[in-house]
N, C-alpha and C positions, 0 to 999 in steps of 0.2 A: 504494500500500500504506500502511496506517495505521502510526503509530508503535508501537502496541500489538503489531502483527504482527512488526515488526523486533525488538522487545524479546523476544518469545517465541523467535525464531530463535537468539538468543545464549544461550539456556538449553538444557541437555541434555534428555533425555527425561523426567528426573525433576523438571524445573523448576528445577534448580540451574544457576548460571552456569558455563560451561566455562572461561572465563578464558584462552584461547589456548594451552593445553598442547599441543595437536596441532601447532601451528606451531613451538613450541620443540623438541618431539621431532623434528620433520622437519629443522630446522636442525642439531641435534646429530647426527642420523644422517648427513646429507649431509657434515658436517664430519669425522666419523669415517671415512666412506668415502673422502673426499678425502685424509686422512692415510694411510690404508692404500694407496691408489693411488700416492701419492708414494713411500712406502716400497718398494713393489714395483718401481717404476720405478728407484729407486736400486739395489736389489738386482740388477735386470737389467743395469744399466750396469756395476756392479762385476763381475758374472759375465762379461760380454762382454770387459771389460778383462783379467781373469784368463785367459780362454780365448785371447785374442790373444797374451798374453805366453807362455803355455805352448806354443802352436803355434809361435811363433818359437824358443823354447828347443829344441823337438823338431827343428826344421829345422836349427838350429845344431849339435846333436849329430849329426844325420845327415850334415851336410856335413863335420864334423870326422872322423867315422868313415870316411867315404868317402875323405877325403884320406889318412888313416893306412893304410887298406887298399890304396890305390893305390900309396903309397910302399913298403909292405911287399911287395906283389906285383910291381910293375914297377920300383921304384927311383926313380920320379919322381912329383911331385904332379900333380893334375889342373890343367889350365890355368885361369886366371882366367875366361876367356870361358865355358868349360864349367861352371864353378862357378856363374856368374851365370845360365846357362841352366837348370841343374838346380835351383838354390835361389835364386830371385830375391830380392834385397834382403839377402843374406847375404854378408859379407866374410870371407875366410879367409886367415890368415897362417900360414906354416910356418917353424919354426926348428929347426935341427939343432945338437946339441952332442955331443961325445965322451963316452962313458960313463966314469964314475969308479969306482974301487975294484973291487968284485966285477963291475961292469958294464963293465969295460974291454974294448975290442974290439967293443963295440956302439955304436950311435948312438942318442942320445935325441932323438926327434922329437916336438916339441911343436906342436900345432895349436891356434890360437885362432880361433874363429868368433864373429862378432858380427852383430847385426841390431837394428832398431828395431821396437818394438811399442807403440802407443798412447802415444808420447812417452817411452817408457822404453827404455834400452839394455839388451839382453840379450847377455851374453858368456859363452861356454863355452870352457874350456881342457881339451884332452885330450892325453895324452902316452903314448908307447909306445917301448920299446927295440926297435930293429931291427938285424939283422945287417948289418955293412958288406959282407960278402962274399956273393955270390950262390951259392946251393947248386945243384949240378947233379943 
């Protein structure tokens, strides 16, 4: 091919030089798409982390409510092995204290449930006053 033919290729249909604008536009478009994809990836990661923390919080609340209901209905907490089977990865602690003032005669039962989600500790504390005497 002659040099004259190569020179004509670098010119647009009107005979004006193109100057590489299409390549610059392509690089900018790819750069913007890359930034958008990175932002979407970060959003997806943050949503997954938030979802895992909320799921663990829900399991902690359920385990705590289960313990309180078990104590209120039967007088004894759920065994640790059963808690581990029902809510894997959740640890539950139960504390009892005598009611004070207007709550005298009742027992204040405080249940603390905790678990790990995405490197963050989730802790939920629930409390309920329960009668010391069983009703017949």
